[in-house]
N, C-alpha and C positions, 0 to 999 in steps of 0.2 A: 658639814652637818651640825645641827644644833642639839641633837639627841642621838641615842643609839639607833642604828639603822632599822632594827626590828620594830622599834616604837612607831616608825613611819608606816610599817607594813602590818601593824597589829590589827587594824580593822579588817583587812583582807584575810588574815589568818584566823581571826575570831569567827568570821563568817564560814570558814571551813572547819570549824570545831577544833582548832589547834590551840592548845593551852600554853600558858607562859611557863617559864622555868620555875617560878615561885609556886605556881599551881601544881606542877609535877612534884616539887619538894614537899608540898603539903598533902599530897595524895596518900590514899590508903595502900597498904601492902596488897599486892595482886590486882590492883585496880588497873584497867587499861588507860593508857595515856598517849597523847600525840603532842609533840613539841616541835617548835621551829627555833633554830638558833644559828648564829655565826660560829663556824668551826674555829675553836681556839687551839686544840691539840688533838692529834691522832697518835695512838700508841699501840704497838703490838710487841710486847716483851718477848725476847728470844724465841723460844719454841712454844710460846704461850698458846693456850687454846681459846683466847679471847682477844678482841680488839677493843680498846678503850677510846672513846671520843668525848671530848668536853665541848659542849655547846653553850653559847652565851646569848642572852637576850637582855632587854632593858631591866629585867627584874632579878637577874642572877645567872647561875649556871646550872646545867644538868649534866650529870655523868651518864653516858650511854655505854652499854656493854653489848657487844655483838659477838656471838660464838664464831670461832674461826671457820667452822664448817659452812657458815652462811656467807663468808667473805666474798667468794667468787661471784655470787649473785649480785652483790652491791659494790664490787671493786671500783668501778668507774666513779660512782658517787662518793664513795668513802675517800678515795685518793685525790679527787680533783675538785670537789665542791667547796665553796666558801660558805654556802648557806644550805643547811639540811633540814628536812622535816623527817622526824623519826616517829614511827608507831611502835608501841610495845607495851610491856607490862611493868608496872612499878614494883621494885623489890626494895624492901626496907629491912636493913639488918637490925639485930638486937641493939647495936650501939647507936642506931639512928641514922646510919649512912643510907642515902637513897640513890638507887640506880634505876635507869630505864632500860630494861632488857629488850633490845631491838628485835622486832619481827619484820619490819619493813622500813626502808630508807629511800628517800627521794631527794635528788639534787634540785634545789630551788634557787641556785645561783642567779638564774636569769631574772628572778624577781628584784634583784639589786639594781637592775637597769631602770626600774621604776623610780629610783631615787635620784636619777640624773637631773641636772638643771632643766633640761628640756621638758621633762614630764612633771616637774614640781615647781614650775614657775609661780612665784607668789604674786598676788595682785598688790600693786603699789597704791598708796594713798595719793590723792590729788597733789598734795604738796611735794611728794617725792617725784612725781612725774615732771613737775616744773623744774625742780632742782637737778634732776638726773634723768633726762628723757631716755626712753627705751629705744635702742637701735635694733634693726633686724639682726638676728643671730646668723652667724655664718654656718655653713654646712659642716665645716671641719671642726674637729675637737682637738684641743691642746693635749699632748701626750701626758702631761701631769694629771689630767682629769680622768684618765682611763680607769685606774685602780681606786676603788673606794675603800677597800679593806686591806690590811696587811695580810700576807700569807700566814697560814697557821704554822705552828712549830710542830713538826712531825718527827717522831723517833720510832724507827722500826728497823 
């Protein structure tokens, strides 16, 4: 990839009303927000009452907080997703720290398949065609091409 994966999906997310991490960070206290990002870290401290998730997009990061009592409802998405969409309310501390208090979480990992070579084939200039002709692609995929993103670092 030549840019952050979310940058390639931004048009799709924008059409769904999904903001960037920078827009969430600039949001007002108690404002509703919806953000998509690659999962960097999932954390549930000891016997903590909250789960902390750090999402990243091409504009920065968003710190997501989910109360533990809601964990079971979203367990599969929280534990397995590489790309999440989170709906919630922006909470801004007096010190200026911004969190998105999660109310709904959706696993959008499948959207990363849209970034595969097959779906993002670039058109070549005529000169490129002559120098490097396109051959039909084989149905199989090389194993190194399967994972686009590294796994998140999870501590729980």
